[in-house]
HTML snippet that shows the backbone in 3Dmol.js (N, CA, C, O; Angstrom):
<script src="https://3Dmol.org/build/3Dmol-min.js"></script>
<div id="view" style="width:600px;height:400px;position:relative"></div>
<script>
const pdb = `
ATOM      1  N   MET A   1       0.820  -1.185   0.000  1.00  0.00           N
ATOM      2  CA  MET A   1       0.000   0.000   0.000  1.00  0.00           C
ATOM      3  C   MET A   1       0.866   1.252   0.000  1.00  0.00           C
ATOM      4  O   MET A   1       0.543   2.228  -0.676  1.00  0.00           O
ATOM      5  N   GLU A   2       1.954   1.233   0.745  1.00  0.00           N
ATOM      6  CA  GLU A   2       2.830   2.395   0.807  1.00  0.00           C
ATOM      7  C   GLU A   2       3.498   2.668  -0.533  1.00  0.00           C
ATOM      8  O   GLU A   2       3.690   3.825  -0.907  1.00  0.00           O
ATOM      9  N   ILE A   3       3.852   1.613  -1.257  1.00  0.00           N
ATOM     10  CA  ILE A   3       4.528   1.781  -2.550  1.00  0.00           C
ATOM     11  C   ILE A   3       3.592   2.474  -3.533  1.00  0.00           C
ATOM     12  O   ILE A   3       4.015   3.355  -4.282  1.00  0.00           O
ATOM     13  N   ARG A   4       2.336   2.080  -3.531  1.00  0.00           N
ATOM     14  CA  ARG A   4       1.358   2.724  -4.421  1.00  0.00           C
ATOM     15  C   ARG A   4       1.211   4.194  -4.084  1.00  0.00           C
ATOM     16  O   ARG A   4       1.112   5.026  -4.985  1.00  0.00           O
ATOM     17  N   ALA A   5       1.196   4.527  -2.820  1.00  0.00           N
ATOM     18  CA  ALA A   5       1.076   5.920  -2.400  1.00  0.00           C
ATOM     19  C   ALA A   5       2.298   6.713  -2.826  1.00  0.00           C
ATOM     20  O   ALA A   5       2.176   7.851  -3.279  1.00  0.00           O
ATOM     21  N   ILE A   6       3.474   6.118  -2.684  1.00  0.00           N
ATOM     22  CA  ILE A   6       4.717   6.800  -3.087  1.00  0.00           C
ATOM     23  C   ILE A   6       4.727   7.012  -4.595  1.00  0.00           C
ATOM     24  O   ILE A   6       5.047   8.101  -5.072  1.00  0.00           O
ATOM     25  N   VAL A   7       4.375   5.965  -5.347  1.00  0.00           N
ATOM     26  CA  VAL A   7       4.342   6.075  -6.811  1.00  0.00           C
ATOM     27  C   VAL A   7       3.328   7.134  -7.231  1.00  0.00           C
ATOM     28  O   VAL A   7       3.612   7.945  -8.112  1.00  0.00           O
ATOM     29  N   ALA A   8       2.167   7.135  -6.621  1.00  0.00           N
ATOM     30  CA  ALA A   8       1.136   8.129  -6.952  1.00  0.00           C
ATOM     31  C   ALA A   8       1.627   9.537  -6.641  1.00  0.00           C
ATOM     32  O   ALA A   8       1.380  10.462  -7.415  1.00  0.00           O
ATOM     33  N   ALA A   9       2.318   9.710  -5.522  1.00  0.00           N
ATOM     34  CA  ALA A   9       2.829  11.031  -5.160  1.00  0.00           C
ATOM     35  C   ALA A   9       3.893  11.494  -6.144  1.00  0.00           C
ATOM     36  O   ALA A   9       3.908  12.661  -6.536  1.00  0.00           O
ATOM     37  N   VAL A  10       4.787  10.587  -6.548  1.00  0.00           N
ATOM     38  CA  VAL A  10       5.844  10.940  -7.512  1.00  0.00           C
ATOM     39  C   VAL A  10       5.233  11.297  -8.858  1.00  0.00           C
ATOM     40  O   VAL A  10       5.634  12.281  -9.479  1.00  0.00           O
ATOM     41  N   LEU A  11       4.270  10.507  -9.312  1.00  0.00           N
ATOM     42  CA  LEU A  11       3.617  10.791 -10.591  1.00  0.00           C
ATOM     43  C   LEU A  11       2.870  12.123 -10.562  1.00  0.00           C
ATOM     44  O   LEU A  11       2.904  12.879 -11.533  1.00  0.00           O
ATOM     45  N   ALA A  12       2.205  12.403  -9.465  1.00  0.00           N
ATOM     46  CA  ALA A  12       1.489  13.677  -9.335  1.00  0.00           C
ATOM     47  C   ALA A  12       2.462  14.845  -9.371  1.00  0.00           C
ATOM     48  O   ALA A  12       2.182  15.878  -9.979  1.00  0.00           O
ATOM     49  N   GLU A  13       3.607  14.677  -8.718  1.00  0.00           N
ATOM     50  CA  GLU A  13       4.616  15.750  -8.707  1.00  0.00           C
ATOM     51  C   GLU A  13       5.183  15.965 -10.107  1.00  0.00           C
ATOM     52  O   GLU A  13       5.369  17.104 -10.536  1.00  0.00           O
ATOM     53  N   GLN A  14       5.460  14.867 -10.823  1.00  0.00           N
ATOM     54  CA  GLN A  14       5.981  14.987 -12.183  1.00  0.00           C
ATOM     55  C   GLN A  14       4.959  15.626 -13.116  1.00  0.00           C
ATOM     56  O   GLN A  14       5.307  16.429 -13.982  1.00  0.00           O
ATOM     57  N   GLN A  15       3.707  15.263 -12.930  1.00  0.00           N
ATOM     58  CA  GLN A  15       2.654  15.845 -13.757  1.00  0.00           C
ATOM     59  C   GLN A  15       2.548  17.341 -13.503  1.00  0.00           C
ATOM     60  O   GLN A  15       2.376  18.120 -14.440  1.00  0.00           O
ATOM     61  N   GLY A  16       2.648  17.742 -12.252  1.00  0.00           N
ATOM     62  CA  GLY A  16       2.609  19.164 -11.907  1.00  0.00           C
ATOM     63  C   GLY A  16       3.787  19.909 -12.495  1.00  0.00           C
ATOM     64  O   GLY A  16       3.635  21.039 -12.959  1.00  0.00           O
ATOM     65  N   GLN A  17       4.956  19.299 -12.484  1.00  0.00           N
ATOM     66  CA  GLN A  17       6.141  19.925 -13.060  1.00  0.00           C
ATOM     67  C   GLN A  17       5.996  20.039 -14.577  1.00  0.00           C
ATOM     68  O   GLN A  17       6.362  21.057 -15.165  1.00  0.00           O
ATOM     69  N   SER A  18       5.464  18.999 -15.204  1.00  0.00           N
ATOM     70  CA  SER A  18       5.266  19.026 -16.651  1.00  0.00           C
ATOM     71  C   SER A  18       4.288  20.121 -17.051  1.00  0.00           C
ATOM     72  O   SER A  18       4.499  20.829 -18.036  1.00  0.00           O
ATOM     73  N   LYS A  19       3.225  20.251 -16.284  1.00  0.00           N
ATOM     74  CA  LYS A  19       2.228  21.290 -16.577  1.00  0.00           C
ATOM     75  C   LYS A  19       2.840  22.671 -16.417  1.00  0.00           C
ATOM     76  O   LYS A  19       2.597  23.555 -17.238  1.00  0.00           O
ATOM     77  N   ALA A  20       3.636  22.866 -15.362  1.00  0.00           N
ATOM     78  CA  ALA A  20       4.282  24.161 -15.135  1.00  0.00           C
ATOM     79  C   ALA A  20       5.266  24.473 -16.257  1.00  0.00           C
ATOM     80  O   ALA A  20       5.338  25.613 -16.716  1.00  0.00           O
ATOM     81  N   LEU A  21       6.022  23.472 -16.703  1.00  0.00           N
ATOM     82  CA  LEU A  21       6.957  23.682 -17.814  1.00  0.00           C
ATOM     83  C   LEU A  21       6.220  24.027 -19.101  1.00  0.00           C
ATOM     84  O   LEU A  21       6.655  24.905 -19.846  1.00  0.00           O
ATOM     85  N   ALA A  22       5.111  23.348 -19.368  1.00  0.00           N
ATOM     86  CA  ALA A  22       4.335  23.630 -20.583  1.00  0.00           C
ATOM     87  C   ALA A  22       3.757  25.039 -20.544  1.00  0.00           C
ATOM     88  O   ALA A  22       3.772  25.742 -21.555  1.00  0.00           O
ATOM     89  N   GLU A  23       3.251  25.457 -19.391  1.00  0.00           N
ATOM     90  CA  GLU A  23       2.697  26.808 -19.265  1.00  0.00           C
ATOM     91  C   GLU A  23       3.793  27.853 -19.443  1.00  0.00           C
ATOM     92  O   GLU A  23       3.568  28.880 -20.083  1.00  0.00           O
ATOM     93  N   GLU A  24       4.957  27.609 -18.893  1.00  0.00           N
ATOM     94  CA  GLU A  24       6.067  28.568 -19.031  1.00  0.00           C
ATOM     95  C   GLU A  24       6.544  28.625 -20.482  1.00  0.00           C
ATOM     96  O   GLU A  24       6.877  29.699 -20.983  1.00  0.00           O
ATOM     97  N   ALA A  25       6.578  27.491 -21.148  1.00  0.00           N
ATOM     98  CA  ALA A  25       6.985  27.479 -22.555  1.00  0.00           C
ATOM     99  C   ALA A  25       5.984  28.250 -23.415  1.00  0.00           C
ATOM    100  O   ALA A  25       6.378  29.017 -24.293  1.00  0.00           O
ATOM    101  N   ALA A  26       4.697  28.046 -23.164  1.00  0.00           N
ATOM    102  CA  ALA A  26       3.675  28.769 -23.924  1.00  0.00           C
ATOM    103  C   ALA A  26       3.781  30.273 -23.668  1.00  0.00           C
ATOM    104  O   ALA A  26       3.659  31.071 -24.597  1.00  0.00           O
ATOM    105  N   ALA A  27       4.005  30.654 -22.425  1.00  0.00           N
ATOM    106  CA  ALA A  27       4.153  32.074 -22.091  1.00  0.00           C
ATOM    107  C   ALA A  27       5.384  32.653 -22.776  1.00  0.00           C
ATOM    108  O   ALA A  27       5.352  33.789 -23.248  1.00  0.00           O
ATOM    109  N   ALA A  28       6.472  31.881 -22.834  1.00  0.00           N
ATOM    110  CA  ALA A  28       7.697  32.362 -23.480  1.00  0.00           C
ATOM    111  C   ALA A  28       7.482  32.579 -24.971  1.00  0.00           C
ATOM    112  O   ALA A  28       7.990  33.543 -25.543  1.00  0.00           O
ATOM    113  N   VAL A  29       6.725  31.678 -25.599  1.00  0.00           N
ATOM    114  CA  VAL A  29       6.441  31.838 -27.029  1.00  0.00           C
ATOM    115  C   VAL A  29       5.601  33.086 -27.264  1.00  0.00           C
ATOM    116  O   VAL A  29       5.869  33.852 -28.190  1.00  0.00           O
ATOM    117  N   LEU A  30       4.590  33.294 -26.432  1.00  0.00           N
ATOM    118  CA  LEU A  30       3.747  34.484 -26.590  1.00  0.00           C
ATOM    119  C   LEU A  30       4.559  35.756 -26.386  1.00  0.00           C
ATOM    120  O   LEU A  30       4.394  36.728 -27.123  1.00  0.00           O
ATOM    121  N   ARG A  31       5.434  35.751 -25.388  1.00  0.00           N
ATOM    122  CA  ARG A  31       6.286  36.923 -25.152  1.00  0.00           C
ATOM    123  C   ARG A  31       7.236  37.154 -26.322  1.00  0.00           C
ATOM    124  O   ARG A  31       7.528  38.298 -26.669  1.00  0.00           O
ATOM    125  N   ALA A  32       7.718  36.072 -26.931  1.00  0.00           N
ATOM    126  CA  ALA A  32       8.615  36.200 -28.080  1.00  0.00           C
ATOM    127  C   ALA A  32       7.908  36.878 -29.254  1.00  0.00           C
ATOM    128  O   ALA A  32       8.541  37.576 -30.047  1.00  0.00           O
ATOM    129  N   PHE A  33       6.598  36.669 -29.360  1.00  0.00           N
ATOM    130  CA  PHE A  33       5.816  37.327 -30.406  1.00  0.00           C
ATOM    131  C   PHE A  33       5.341  38.718 -29.993  1.00  0.00           C
ATOM    132  O   PHE A  33       4.634  39.384 -30.749  1.00  0.00           O
ATOM    133  N   GLY A  34       5.724  39.151 -28.809  1.00  0.00           N
ATOM    134  CA  GLY A  34       5.359  40.477 -28.338  1.00  0.00           C
ATOM    135  C   GLY A  34       3.966  40.542 -27.734  1.00  0.00           C
ATOM    136  O   GLY A  34       3.381  41.623 -27.649  1.00  0.00           O
ATOM    137  N   LEU A  35       3.430  39.418 -27.318  1.00  0.00           N
ATOM    138  CA  LEU A  35       2.093  39.381 -26.736  1.00  0.00           C
ATOM    139  C   LEU A  35       2.206  39.235 -25.227  1.00  0.00           C
ATOM    140  O   LEU A  35       3.050  38.493 -24.724  1.00  0.00           O
ATOM    141  N   ASP A  36       1.349  39.948 -24.511  1.00  0.00           N
ATOM    142  CA  ASP A  36       1.337  39.889 -23.053  1.00  0.00           C
ATOM    143  C   ASP A  36       0.481  38.715 -22.617  1.00  0.00           C
ATOM    144  O   ASP A  36      -0.737  38.730 -22.799  1.00  0.00           O
ATOM    145  N   ASP A  37       1.108  37.700 -22.042  1.00  0.00           N
ATOM    146  CA  ASP A  37       0.373  36.495 -21.667  1.00  0.00           C
ATOM    147  C   ASP A  37      -0.446  36.673 -20.398  1.00  0.00           C
ATOM    148  O   ASP A  37      -1.243  35.799 -20.056  1.00  0.00           O
ATOM    149  N   GLU A  38      -0.271  37.767 -19.705  1.00  0.00           N
ATOM    150  CA  GLU A  38      -1.023  38.006 -18.467  1.00  0.00           C
ATOM    151  C   GLU A  38      -2.378  38.650 -18.728  1.00  0.00           C
ATOM    152  O   GLU A  38      -3.321  38.437 -17.966  1.00  0.00           O
ATOM    153  N   ASP A  39      -2.482  39.433 -19.795  1.00  0.00           N
ATOM    154  CA  ASP A  39      -3.723  40.135 -20.115  1.00  0.00           C
ATOM    155  C   ASP A  39      -4.546  39.291 -21.098  1.00  0.00           C
ATOM    156  O   ASP A  39      -4.385  39.404 -22.313  1.00  0.00           O
ATOM    157  N   HIS A  40      -5.419  38.456 -20.559  1.00  0.00           N
ATOM    158  CA  HIS A  40      -6.156  37.502 -21.380  1.00  0.00           C
ATOM    159  C   HIS A  40      -7.145  38.179 -22.318  1.00  0.00           C
ATOM    160  O   HIS A  40      -7.353  37.701 -23.433  1.00  0.00           O
ATOM    161  N   ARG A  41      -7.755  39.272 -21.898  1.00  0.00           N
ATOM    162  CA  ARG A  41      -8.708  39.975 -22.780  1.00  0.00           C
ATOM    163  C   ARG A  41      -7.987  40.549 -23.995  1.00  0.00           C
ATOM    164  O   ARG A  41      -8.465  40.448 -25.125  1.00  0.00           O
ATOM    165  N   GLU A  42      -6.839  41.147 -23.743  1.00  0.00           N
ATOM    166  CA  GLU A  42      -6.063  41.738 -24.835  1.00  0.00           C
ATOM    167  C   GLU A  42      -5.564  40.644 -25.779  1.00  0.00           C
ATOM    168  O   GLU A  42      -5.584  40.814 -26.998  1.00  0.00           O
ATOM    169  N   LEU A  43      -5.127  39.547 -25.225  1.00  0.00           N
ATOM    170  CA  LEU A  43      -4.647  38.427 -26.032  1.00  0.00           C
ATOM    171  C   LEU A  43      -5.770  37.865 -26.895  1.00  0.00           C
ATOM    172  O   LEU A  43      -5.561  37.579 -28.074  1.00  0.00           O
ATOM    173  N   ARG A  44      -6.957  37.706 -26.322  1.00  0.00           N
ATOM    174  CA  ARG A  44      -8.117  37.214 -27.068  1.00  0.00           C
ATOM    175  C   ARG A  44      -8.468  38.190 -28.191  1.00  0.00           C
ATOM    176  O   ARG A  44      -8.765  37.768 -29.309  1.00  0.00           O
ATOM    177  N   ALA A  45      -8.434  39.477 -27.902  1.00  0.00           N
ATOM    178  CA  ALA A  45      -8.749  40.482 -28.925  1.00  0.00           C
ATOM    179  C   ALA A  45      -7.725  40.439 -30.061  1.00  0.00           C
ATOM    180  O   ALA A  45      -8.082  40.589 -31.229  1.00  0.00           O
ATOM    181  N   ASP A  46      -6.449  40.234 -29.714  1.00  0.00           N
ATOM    182  CA  ASP A  46      -5.412  40.131 -30.745  1.00  0.00           C
ATOM    183  C   ASP A  46      -5.664  38.944 -31.661  1.00  0.00           C
ATOM    184  O   ASP A  46      -5.558  39.067 -32.881  1.00  0.00           O
ATOM    185  N   PHE A  47      -5.998  37.795 -31.081  1.00  0.00           N
ATOM    186  CA  PHE A  47      -6.250  36.620 -31.895  1.00  0.00           C
ATOM    187  C   PHE A  47      -7.525  36.760 -32.716  1.00  0.00           C
ATOM    188  O   PHE A  47      -7.585  36.263 -33.841  1.00  0.00           O
ATOM    189  N   GLN A  48      -8.541  37.422 -32.183  1.00  0.00           N
ATOM    190  CA  GLN A  48      -9.767  37.649 -32.948  1.00  0.00           C
ATOM    191  C   GLN A  48      -9.489  38.568 -34.136  1.00  0.00           C
ATOM    192  O   GLN A  48     -10.026  38.366 -35.225  1.00  0.00           O
ATOM    193  N   HIS A  49      -8.646  39.577 -33.917  1.00  0.00           N
ATOM    194  CA  HIS A  49      -8.277  40.474 -35.014  1.00  0.00           C
ATOM    195  C   HIS A  49      -7.515  39.704 -36.099  1.00  0.00           C
ATOM    196  O   HIS A  49      -7.769  39.883 -37.290  1.00  0.00           O
ATOM    197  N   LEU A  50      -6.586  38.852 -35.680  1.00  0.00           N
ATOM    198  CA  LEU A  50      -5.839  38.052 -36.654  1.00  0.00           C
ATOM    199  C   LEU A  50      -6.762  37.134 -37.440  1.00  0.00           C
ATOM    200  O   LEU A  50      -6.564  36.944 -38.640  1.00  0.00           O
ATOM    201  N   ARG A  51      -7.763  36.563 -36.789  1.00  0.00           N
ATOM    202  CA  ARG A  51      -8.715  35.687 -37.471  1.00  0.00           C
ATOM    203  C   ARG A  51      -9.518  36.480 -38.498  1.00  0.00           C
ATOM    204  O   ARG A  51      -9.711  36.021 -39.624  1.00  0.00           O
ATOM    205  N   ARG A  52      -9.991  37.681 -38.111  1.00  0.00           N
ATOM    206  CA  ARG A  52     -10.748  38.513 -39.061  1.00  0.00           C
ATOM    207  C   ARG A  52      -9.871  38.901 -40.245  1.00  0.00           C
ATOM    208  O   ARG A  52     -10.332  38.898 -41.387  1.00  0.00           O
ATOM    209  N   TRP A  53      -8.620  39.232 -39.982  1.00  0.00           N
ATOM    210  CA  TRP A  53      -7.688  39.621 -41.045  1.00  0.00           C
ATOM    211  C   TRP A  53      -7.475  38.445 -42.009  1.00  0.00           C
ATOM    212  O   TRP A  53      -7.508  38.629 -43.225  1.00  0.00           O
ATOM    213  N   ARG A  54      -7.260  37.252 -41.473  1.00  0.00           N
ATOM    214  CA  ARG A  54      -7.046  36.069 -42.300  1.00  0.00           C
ATOM    215  C   ARG A  54      -8.273  35.790 -43.160  1.00  0.00           C
ATOM    216  O   ARG A  54      -8.145  35.486 -44.346  1.00  0.00           O
ATOM    217  N   ARG A  55      -9.455  35.890 -42.572  1.00  0.00           N
ATOM    218  CA  ARG A  55     -10.675  35.633 -43.335  1.00  0.00           C
ATOM    219  C   ARG A  55     -10.874  36.661 -44.445  1.00  0.00           C
ATOM    220  O   ARG A  55     -11.315  36.308 -45.539  1.00  0.00           O
ATOM    221  N   SER A  56     -10.557  37.918 -44.180  1.00  0.00           N
ATOM    222  CA  SER A  56     -10.722  38.939 -45.211  1.00  0.00           C
ATOM    223  C   SER A  56      -9.719  38.732 -46.346  1.00  0.00           C
ATOM    224  O   SER A  56     -10.052  38.963 -47.508  1.00  0.00           O
ATOM    225  N   VAL A  57      -8.507  38.304 -46.031  1.00  0.00           N
ATOM    226  CA  VAL A  57      -7.519  38.016 -47.069  1.00  0.00           C
ATOM    227  C   VAL A  57      -7.973  36.827 -47.908  1.00  0.00           C
ATOM    228  O   VAL A  57      -7.853  36.852 -49.132  1.00  0.00           O
ATOM    229  N   GLU A  58      -8.491  35.791 -47.262  1.00  0.00           N
ATOM    230  CA  GLU A  58      -8.993  34.629 -48.003  1.00  0.00           C
ATOM    231  C   GLU A  58     -10.140  35.020 -48.913  1.00  0.00           C
ATOM    232  O   GLU A  58     -10.227  34.547 -50.046  1.00  0.00           O
ATOM    233  N   GLN A  59     -11.026  35.886 -48.423  1.00  0.00           N
ATOM    234  CA  GLN A  59     -12.156  36.318 -49.239  1.00  0.00           C
ATOM    235  C   GLN A  59     -11.670  37.146 -50.430  1.00  0.00           C
ATOM    236  O   GLN A  59     -12.183  36.998 -51.539  1.00  0.00           O
ATOM    237  N   ALA A  60     -10.678  38.019 -50.204  1.00  0.00           N
ATOM    238  CA  ALA A  60     -10.135  38.833 -51.298  1.00  0.00           C
ATOM    239  C   ALA A  60      -9.476  37.944 -52.347  1.00  0.00           C
ATOM    240  O   ALA A  60      -9.603  38.204 -53.543  1.00  0.00           O
ATOM    241  N   GLN A  61      -8.771  36.895 -51.914  1.00  0.00           N
ATOM    242  CA  GLN A  61      -8.147  35.976 -52.864  1.00  0.00           C
ATOM    243  C   GLN A  61      -9.214  35.268 -53.695  1.00  0.00           C
ATOM    244  O   GLN A  61      -9.047  35.093 -54.902  1.00  0.00           O
ATOM    245  N   SER A  62     -10.295  34.866 -53.061  1.00  0.00           N
ATOM    246  CA  SER A  62     -11.370  34.186 -53.772  1.00  0.00           C
ATOM    247  C   SER A  62     -12.008  35.109 -54.800  1.00  0.00           C
ATOM    248  O   SER A  62     -12.252  34.705 -55.937  1.00  0.00           O
ATOM    249  N   LEU A  63     -12.278  36.339 -54.405  1.00  0.00           N
ATOM    250  CA  LEU A  63     -12.887  37.297 -55.330  1.00  0.00           C
ATOM    251  C   LEU A  63     -11.942  37.630 -56.481  1.00  0.00           C
ATOM    252  O   LEU A  63     -12.385  37.786 -57.619  1.00  0.00           O
ATOM    253  N   THR A  64     -10.656  37.740 -56.197  1.00  0.00           N
ATOM    254  CA  THR A  64      -9.674  38.025 -57.245  1.00  0.00           C
ATOM    255  C   THR A  64      -9.635  36.884 -58.248  1.00  0.00           C
ATOM    256  O   THR A  64      -9.607  37.119 -59.456  1.00  0.00           O
ATOM    257  N   PHE A  65      -9.632  35.648 -57.757  1.00  0.00           N
ATOM    258  CA  PHE A  65      -9.634  34.489 -58.654  1.00  0.00           C
ATOM    259  C   PHE A  65     -10.877  34.484 -59.534  1.00  0.00           C
ATOM    260  O   PHE A  65     -10.787  34.217 -60.733  1.00  0.00           O
ATOM    261  N   LYS A  66     -12.036  34.778 -58.949  1.00  0.00           N
ATOM    262  CA  LYS A  66     -13.277  34.816 -59.728  1.00  0.00           C
ATOM    263  C   LYS A  66     -13.229  35.914 -60.783  1.00  0.00           C
ATOM    264  O   LYS A  66     -13.704  35.719 -61.901  1.00  0.00           O
ATOM    265  N   ALA A  67     -12.663  37.060 -60.440  1.00  0.00           N
ATOM    266  CA  ALA A  67     -12.556  38.164 -61.399  1.00  0.00           C
ATOM    267  C   ALA A  67     -11.633  37.798 -62.555  1.00  0.00           C
ATOM    268  O   ALA A  67     -11.915  38.129 -63.707  1.00  0.00           O
ATOM    269  N   ILE A  68     -10.533  37.116 -62.251  1.00  0.00           N
ATOM    270  CA  ILE A  68      -9.598  36.718 -63.310  1.00  0.00           C
ATOM    271  C   ILE A  68     -10.248  35.701 -64.235  1.00  0.00           C
ATOM    272  O   ILE A  68     -10.141  35.815 -65.456  1.00  0.00           O
ATOM    273  N   VAL A  69     -10.920  34.711 -63.666  1.00  0.00           N
ATOM    274  CA  VAL A  69     -11.596  33.702 -64.488  1.00  0.00           C
ATOM    275  C   VAL A  69     -12.683  34.361 -65.333  1.00  0.00           C
ATOM    276  O   VAL A  69     -12.838  34.027 -66.508  1.00  0.00           O
ATOM    277  N   GLY A  70     -13.424  35.278 -64.760  1.00  0.00           N
ATOM    278  CA  GLY A  70     -14.467  35.984 -65.513  1.00  0.00           C
ATOM    279  C   GLY A  70     -13.899  36.803 -66.661  1.00  0.00           C
ATOM    280  O   GLY A  70     -14.476  36.836 -67.748  1.00  0.00           O
ATOM    281  N   THR A  71     -12.776  37.462 -66.426  1.00  0.00           N
ATOM    282  CA  THR A  71     -12.136  38.262 -67.472  1.00  0.00           C
ATOM    283  C   THR A  71     -11.646  37.383 -68.613  1.00  0.00           C
ATOM    284  O   THR A  71     -11.828  37.719 -69.783  1.00  0.00           O
ATOM    285  N   ILE A  72     -11.027  36.264 -68.276  1.00  0.00           N
ATOM    286  CA  ILE A  72     -10.538  35.349 -69.309  1.00  0.00           C
ATOM    287  C   ILE A  72     -11.699  34.777 -70.109  1.00  0.00           C
ATOM    288  O   ILE A  72     -11.620  34.691 -71.335  1.00  0.00           O
ATOM    289  N   ALA A  73     -12.767  34.386 -69.439  1.00  0.00           N
ATOM    290  CA  ALA A  73     -13.933  33.839 -70.127  1.00  0.00           C
ATOM    291  C   ALA A  73     -14.564  34.881 -71.047  1.00  0.00           C
ATOM    292  O   ALA A  73     -14.951  34.561 -72.171  1.00  0.00           O
ATOM    293  N   THR A  74     -14.669  36.107 -70.584  1.00  0.00           N
ATOM    294  CA  THR A  74     -15.236  37.175 -71.405  1.00  0.00           C
ATOM    295  C   THR A  74     -14.360  37.436 -72.631  1.00  0.00           C
ATOM    296  O   THR A  74     -14.869  37.646 -73.731  1.00  0.00           O
ATOM    297  N   GLY A  75     -13.051  37.422 -72.434  1.00  0.00           N
ATOM    298  CA  GLY A  75     -12.130  37.618 -73.560  1.00  0.00           C
ATOM    299  C   GLY A  75     -12.254  36.514 -74.596  1.00  0.00           C
ATOM    300  O   GLY A  75     -12.256  36.784 -75.798  1.00  0.00           O
ATOM    301  N   LEU A  76     -12.358  35.266 -74.136  1.00  0.00           N
ATOM    302  CA  LEU A  76     -12.516  34.155 -75.076  1.00  0.00           C
ATOM    303  C   LEU A  76     -13.832  34.256 -75.844  1.00  0.00           C
ATOM    304  O   LEU A  76     -13.871  34.040 -77.055  1.00  0.00           O
ATOM    305  N   LEU A  77     -14.901  34.585 -75.134  1.00  0.00           N
ATOM    306  CA  LEU A  77     -16.195  34.739 -75.813  1.00  0.00           C
ATOM    307  C   LEU A  77     -16.160  35.884 -76.823  1.00  0.00           C
ATOM    308  O   LEU A  77     -16.730  35.769 -77.907  1.00  0.00           O
ATOM    309  N   ALA A  78     -15.508  36.968 -76.483  1.00  0.00           N
ATOM    310  CA  ALA A  78     -15.386  38.102 -77.415  1.00  0.00           C
ATOM    311  C   ALA A  78     -14.578  37.697 -78.645  1.00  0.00           C
ATOM    312  O   ALA A  78     -14.922  38.074 -79.765  1.00  0.00           O
ATOM    313  N   ALA A  79     -13.509  36.932 -78.442  1.00  0.00           N
ATOM    314  CA  ALA A  79     -12.698  36.489 -79.583  1.00  0.00           C
ATOM    315  C   ALA A  79     -13.495  35.557 -80.491  1.00  0.00           C
ATOM    316  O   ALA A  79     -13.409  35.647 -81.715  1.00  0.00           O
ATOM    317  N   ILE A  80     -14.268  34.665 -79.883  1.00  0.00           N
ATOM    318  CA  ILE A  80     -15.108  33.753 -80.679  1.00  0.00           C
ATOM    319  C   ILE A  80     -16.159  34.556 -81.454  1.00  0.00           C
ATOM    320  O   ILE A  80     -16.398  34.294 -82.633  1.00  0.00           O
ATOM    321  N   TRP A  81     -16.771  35.510 -80.803  1.00  0.00           N
ATOM    322  CA  TRP A  81     -17.796  36.338 -81.455  1.00  0.00           C
ATOM    323  C   TRP A  81     -17.202  37.120 -82.623  1.00  0.00           C
ATOM    324  O   TRP A  81     -17.793  37.177 -83.701  1.00  0.00           O
ATOM    325  N   MET A  82     -16.052  37.712 -82.410  1.00  0.00           N
ATOM    326  CA  MET A  82     -15.412  38.478 -83.494  1.00  0.00           C
ATOM    327  C   MET A  82     -15.014  37.556 -84.652  1.00  0.00           C
ATOM    328  O   MET A  82     -15.108  37.941 -85.818  1.00  0.00           O
ATOM    329  N   GLY A  83     -14.566  36.332 -84.321  1.00  0.00           N
ATOM    330  CA  GLY A  83     -14.214  35.371 -85.377  1.00  0.00           C
ATOM    331  C   GLY A  83     -15.435  34.968 -86.167  1.00  0.00           C
ATOM    332  O   GLY A  83     -15.383  34.868 -87.393  1.00  0.00           O
ATOM    333  N   LEU A  84     -16.550  34.732 -85.464  1.00  0.00           N
ATOM    334  CA  LEU A  84     -17.775  34.384 -86.185  1.00  0.00           C
ATOM    335  C   LEU A  84     -18.267  35.527 -87.060  1.00  0.00           C
ATOM    336  O   LEU A  84     -18.719  35.303 -88.182  1.00  0.00           O
ATOM    337  N   LYS A  85     -18.181  36.753 -86.551  1.00  0.00           N
ATOM    338  CA  LYS A  85     -18.618  37.922 -87.331  1.00  0.00           C
ATOM    339  C   LYS A  85     -17.752  38.064 -88.581  1.00  0.00           C
ATOM    340  O   LYS A  85     -18.254  38.352 -89.667  1.00  0.00           O
ATOM    341  N   ALA A  86     -16.450  37.858 -88.414  1.00  0.00           N
ATOM    342  CA  ALA A  86     -15.553  37.982 -89.561  1.00  0.00           C
ATOM    343  C   ALA A  86     -15.812  36.855 -90.569  1.00  0.00           C
ATOM    344  O   ALA A  86     -15.758  37.072 -91.780  1.00  0.00           O
ATOM    345  N   LEU A  87     -16.088  35.675 -90.070  1.00  0.00           N
ATOM    346  CA  LEU A  87     -16.324  34.528 -90.954  1.00  0.00           C
ATOM    347  C   LEU A  87     -17.633  34.694 -91.712  1.00  0.00           C
ATOM    348  O   LEU A  87     -17.691  34.423 -92.911  1.00  0.00           O
ATOM    349  N   LEU A  88     -18.687  35.138 -91.026  1.00  0.00           N
ATOM    350  CA  LEU A  88     -19.979  35.292 -91.665  1.00  0.00           C
ATOM    351  C   LEU A  88     -20.092  36.580 -92.484  1.00  0.00           C
ATOM    352  O   LEU A  88     -20.933  36.681 -93.376  1.00  0.00           O
ATOM    353  N   GLY A  89     -19.254  37.545 -92.180  1.00  0.00           N
ATOM    354  CA  GLY A  89     -19.308  38.816 -92.894  1.00  0.00           C
ATOM    355  C   GLY A  89     -18.678  38.760 -94.252  1.00  0.00           C
ATOM    356  O   GLY A  89     -18.901  39.669 -95.051  1.00  0.00           O
ATOM    357  N   LYS A  90     -17.900  37.741 -94.567  1.00  0.00           N
ATOM    358  CA  LYS A  90     -17.235  37.655 -95.870  1.00  0.00           C
ATOM    359  C   LYS A  90     -18.128  37.182 -96.950  1.00  0.00           C
ATOM    360  O   LYS A  90     -17.700  37.062 -98.097  1.00  0.00           O
TER     361      LYS A  90
END
`;
const viewer = $3Dmol.createViewer("view");
viewer.addModel(pdb, "pdb");
viewer.setStyle({}, {cartoon: {color: "spectrum"}});
viewer.zoomTo();
viewer.render();
</script>
C-alpha cells in the first residue's frame, strides 16, 4: 500500500512539473511574439483580429480568382464572337 502511495505522489509531482513547464513554454512563445500572456482579454482580442484579417484576405483571394476567371472567359467569348462575325461577314 505504501509503494502505491509513493508512486502516486511521484507521478502527481511529475505531472505538476510538466504542466508548469508547458505553461512557461507557452508564455515564453507568446512573449517572443510580443504578446502579453497576463492580459487575457487583450490576447483574445489580438487573436480575434488576426482571425478577421485572415478571413478577409482569403475572401479577397477568392474574389480576385473569380474576377480573373471571368475576365478570361469574357475575352474568349469576345474572340469567338469576333471570329464568327468575320467569318460570316465575308
